[in-house]
C-alpha positions in Angstrom: 81.3 -23.3 55.5 79.2 -24.6 52.8 75.4 -24.7 52.9 75.0 -27.1 50.2 77.1 -30.0 51.8 75.3 -32.1 54.1 77.5 -34.9 55.0 80.1 -37.7 54.1 79.9 -40.1 51.1 78.2 -43.4 51.8 81.7 -45.2 51.9 82.7 -43.2 55.0 83.2 -46.0 57.6 83.7 -48.8 55.0 86.0 -51.1 55.3 88.2 -53.2 52.8 88.0 -56.9 52.6 91.2 -56.8 54.9 89.5 -54.9 57.4 91.2 -51.9 56.9 89.3 -48.4 56.4 88.7 -47.5 52.5 89.8 -44.0 52.8 93.5 -44.8 53.5 94.2 -48.2 54.8 96.2 -47.6 58.3 93.5 -46.0 60.8 95.8 -46.7 63.7 98.9 -44.7 62.3 96.7 -41.8 61.6 96.1 -38.6 63.6 92.9 -36.9 62.5 91.1 -35.2 65.1 87.4 -33.6 65.2 85.9 -31.4 67.7 82.2 -31.4 68.9 80.0 -29.6 66.8 79.6 -26.1 68.4 80.3 -23.7 65.9 77.1 -22.1 64.4 76.8 -20.9 60.9 74.4 -21.2 58.1 71.6 -22.2 60.5 73.4 -25.2 61.9 76.6 -26.4 64.0 79.8 -27.2 62.3 82.8 -29.4 63.8 86.5 -28.8 62.9 88.4 -31.6 61.3 92.1 -31.4 61.3 95.3 -33.7 61.2 98.2 -33.3 63.4 100.6 -35.1 60.9 100.0 -33.6 57.5 97.6 -31.7 55.3 98.1 -34.6 52.8 96.4 -37.1 55.2 93.7 -34.6 55.9 92.9 -34.2 52.1 93.1 -37.8 51.7 90.6 -38.5 54.6 88.2 -35.6 53.3 88.4 -36.9 49.8 87.5 -40.5 50.7 85.0 -39.2 53.3 83.0 -37.0 50.2 84.0 -33.5 52.1 84.2 -31.0 49.4 87.5 -29.0 49.1 85.6 -25.9 49.4 85.2 -27.1 53.3 88.7 -26.5 53.6 89.9 -23.4 55.4 93.7 -23.1 55.7 94.3 -25.7 58.1 91.1 -27.5 58.8 87.8 -28.6 57.1 84.6 -27.2 58.5 82.2 -30.2 58.8 78.5 -30.4 59.5 77.1 -31.7 62.7 75.2 -34.2 60.8 78.5 -36.0 59.8 80.1 -36.0 63.0 79.5 -39.4 64.2 80.2 -40.9 60.5 83.5 -39.2 60.6 84.4 -40.6 64.1 83.2 -44.0 62.7 85.8 -43.8 59.6 88.7 -43.0 62.0 88.6 -39.4 63.3 89.5 -39.0 66.9 87.0 -36.9 69.2 88.7 -34.1 71.2 87.4 -31.2 72.7 88.1 -27.7 70.9 91.0 -26.9 73.1 92.9 -30.0 72.7 92.4 -29.9 68.8 93.9 -26.3 68.6 96.7 -27.5 70.9 97.7 -30.4 69.0 97.2 -28.5 65.8 99.7 -25.5 66.8 102.0 -28.3 68.2 102.2 -30.1 64.7 103.2 -26.8 63.2 100.2 -26.7 60.7 98.1 -24.0 62.3 97.8 -21.0 60.3 97.6 -17.8 62.3 94.9 -15.4 62.0 97.2 -12.8 60.7 98.2 -15.1 57.8 94.7 -16.3 57.1 94.1 -12.8 55.7 96.8 -13.1 53.2 97.6 -16.7 52.8 96.2 -18.3 49.5 94.5 -21.9 49.8 96.7 -24.5 48.8 
């Protein structure tokens, strides 16, 4: 988790002229999930942002939201509590931690702990 990042860019939640979100353009077709900020580190609380569809979708959302790539941890982004509501407004679906993990595992995108120690970040 990065200590220097404080939240998403000002464009998070912004819409294009046609009313679609700026970050990808099809909010309803996207399955981005965020759990409540309850994971302590670096003097604050953190959430996990995941996709249950693809890592490409997750990276596209993160890029548009101003989330630095260094916040990516194999299958999720660690995001600070201060950005939680902005990311929800931008299209991330609020779910509890158990549901987030269940859907991540079901998607096949979950990186098990044993692989976290040896797998390189894409």
